[in-house]
N, C-alpha and C positions, 0 to 999 in steps of 0.2 A: 508665720511664725506660731500665733495662737492656735490654728488648725492643727498644726504638728503636734504641740503640746497636749491639746485634747486628745486627739487621736492616742498618743500613746499612754496617756493617763486611762482612758478608757479601756485600752486593753490590758494594762496593768490591774486594774479595777476588777476587771472581768477573769484574768488569771487567778487573781486572788480569790475570788468568788469559787472557782472551779477547785484548786487546791484545797478550799476549806471542805467542798463538799466530798472530794475525794478522799481526805483525811479522816472526815465524819464516817463515811462507809467503811473505811480501813478499821475504824476503831469498832464499829458494831460487829463486822467481821471477826476481828480478834477478841471481843467480850464474849461473843458466840462460842468461839472456839474454847477460851478458857472455862466456860460453863460447861461446855460439852466433856473436856477433857479431865477438869478438876474435879467439879462438883457429882457427877455421875459416878464417880469412884465408890462413893460410900451410899449413896441414896438415889432413886429414881428422880428425874428432873420435873416430875408431875408435880413434886412438894415445891419446887419453884415457881413454877408454871401457874398454880392456885395462890401463891402468896400475894396478898397485897402490902406492899409497903412503901414508903417514902423515900427519901435519899435517905435520911439518918436512920431508919429502918434498915435498909439494906446494907448501911456500913457496919451497922452493930451485926447483923447476923453474918455476913462477911467475915467478920473479926471473930466472931463465937466460932465458925466452923474453921477458922486459922488455928485458934486455939486447941480446937477438937481434933486436929491434923491435917486439915486438908493444905495442899502443897501450892498454895498461892504465893508468888513473890511478892515483894513489896512493889514492884513494878506493876505487876498484871491486879494489882488491889484495886487502884483506882479505875482503871478500864473495865475492870469484872463491874463495879458498883455503879459505875456511868451506864454499862448497859443493862443493867437488870432494872436501874432508876427509869432509864428509857422504856425499857420494853415492859417491865411490870408494874410499874405504880400505877395506882388509881388515877 
């Protein structure tokens, strides 16, 4: 009985780890899609690629762009900030 429990626990743990990696990859793809579709409407992405901001800086920058007319939804905002922070923070 203990072995069966240990095997099931290990399988569940592996599944949770796999799903976590899958969701993380999906988040990266979604963040990149939002960046490409929303941010490049008004300016080249070179501005983004050359910026070096921490999470707080990206949050401020995205909010500023939204106030200036960027069409980023409230649901997309944290996905975009996560992506920018992970990809373009020093």
